[in-house]
C-alpha positions in Angstrom: 58.4 -142.3 -162.2 54.8 -142.2 -163.5 52.6 -145.0 -162.2 52.2 -147.9 -164.6 48.4 -148.0 -164.9 48.3 -150.8 -167.4 49.4 -153.1 -164.6 46.8 -151.6 -162.1 46.7 -152.5 -158.5 44.6 -154.8 -156.5 42.5 -154.1 -153.4 45.3 -155.1 -150.9 47.8 -153.0 -152.7 45.4 -150.1 -152.8 44.8 -150.4 -149.0 48.6 -150.5 -148.4 49.1 -147.5 -150.7 46.5 -145.5 -148.9 48.1 -146.3 -145.5 51.5 -145.2 -146.8 50.0 -142.0 -148.2 48.5 -141.3 -144.7 51.7 -142.1 -142.7 54.6 -141.2 -145.0 57.5 -141.3 -144.8 57.2 -144.9 -143.5 59.3 -148.0 -143.3 58.4 -151.6 -144.3 58.6 -152.5 -140.6 56.0 -149.8 -139.7 53.6 -150.9 -142.4 54.1 -154.5 -141.6 53.3 -153.9 -137.9 50.1 -152.2 -138.9 49.1 -154.8 -141.5 50.0 -157.7 -139.2 47.4 -156.4 -136.7 44.7 -155.4 -139.2 45.1 -158.1 -141.9 47.4 -160.8 -140.4 50.1 -160.2 -143.1 53.6 -161.3 -142.6 56.5 -158.8 -142.9 57.7 -160.6 -146.0 54.3 -160.2 -147.7 54.3 -156.5 -146.9 57.8 -156.1 -148.3 56.9 -157.9 -151.5 53.8 -155.7 -151.9 55.7 -152.5 -151.3 58.4 -153.5 -153.8 55.8 -154.3 -156.4 54.2 -150.9 -155.9 57.6 -149.3 -156.2 58.3 -151.1 -159.4 54.9 -150.1 -160.8 55.8 -146.5 -160.0 53.3 -145.9 -157.1 56.0 -145.8 -154.3 59.4 -144.2 -154.0 62.0 -145.1 -151.4 65.0 -143.4 -149.9 67.6 -144.9 -147.6 68.0 -143.0 -144.3 70.2 -144.3 -141.5 70.4 -147.7 -143.2 66.6 -148.1 -143.6 64.4 -147.4 -146.6 61.7 -144.9 -146.0 58.8 -145.1 -148.5 56.4 -142.4 -149.8 53.9 -142.2 -152.6 55.4 -141.2 -155.9 52.7 -138.5 -156.4 51.0 -136.2 -153.8 48.1 -137.8 -152.1 45.3 -135.8 -153.7 46.6 -136.7 -157.2 47.2 -140.3 -156.2 43.7 -140.7 -154.9 42.2 -139.0 -158.0 44.3 -141.3 -160.3 43.2 -144.4 -158.3 39.6 -143.4 -158.4 39.8 -142.8 -162.2 41.4 -146.2 -162.6 38.6 -147.7 -160.4 35.9 -146.1 -162.5 37.4 -147.3 -165.8 38.3 -150.8 -164.7 35.4 -151.7 -162.4 32.6 -149.4 -163.6 33.5 -149.3 -167.3 33.8 -145.6 -167.2 30.2 -145.0 -166.1 29.2 -143.1 -163.0 25.7 -144.6 -163.0 26.6 -147.6 -160.7 28.3 -145.2 -158.3 25.4 -142.8 -158.3 23.0 -145.7 -157.7 25.2 -146.9 -154.8 25.2 -143.4 -153.3 21.4 -143.1 -153.7 20.5 -146.5 -152.2 23.3 -148.0 -150.1 25.8 -145.3 -149.0 25.8 -144.1 -145.4 27.0 -140.5 -145.8 27.6 -138.2 -142.8 26.1 -134.7 -142.9 29.6 -133.4 -143.7 30.1 -135.9 -146.6 26.7 -135.0 -148.0 27.5 -131.3 -147.9 30.8 -132.0 -149.7 29.0 -134.0 -152.3 26.5 -131.2 -152.8 29.4 -128.7 -153.2 31.0 -130.9 -155.9 27.7 -131.1 -157.8 27.3 -127.3 -157.6 30.9 -126.9 -158.9 30.3 -129.3 -161.7 27.1 -127.5 -162.6 28.8 -124.1 -162.6 31.7 -125.5 -164.7 29.3 -126.9 -167.2 27.4 -123.6 -167.5 30.6 -121.7 -168.0 31.7 -124.1 -170.7 28.3 -123.8 -172.5 28.5 -120.0 -172.2 32.0 -119.9 -173.6 31.0 -122.2 -176.5 28.0 -120.1 -177.3 30.2 -116.9 -177.3 32.8 -118.6 -179.6 30.1 -119.8 -181.9 28.6 -116.3 -181.9 32.0 -114.7 -182.8 32.4 -117.3 -185.6 29.0 -116.4 -187.0 29.8 -112.6 -186.8 33.1 -113.0 -188.8 31.5 -115.3 -191.4 28.9 -112.7 -192.2 31.4 -109.9 -192.8 
């Protein structure tokens, strides 16, 4: 089932989903034990949240030995990309400017994270140059055929 983006997810659900993605397959009991210690949540609260995420299409469950095991409905990299896209649309209005401003002024990046960020910018720059080159070549070919 594809996640129902129109019903988005809140911060607590996102944290729970991230934890499931890290530990899957995982049971409600295991998630509840973790969230009881870190957030003070009761098992019933965790079960309700997990069921909501399942109904929204973010989680899947399978019964094994009489207990449901949960996993994310999509692979973790795709899930995180989708959640980030949703965050940028809902919270930042589709603009990267607030995120870039945060990175420039408030973020505490490790050397490894900064290197990753530089690599991403280099990849985006190369991708944009390739797109411009391909467009120019396509325009050039169109011009050549219209002259003939």
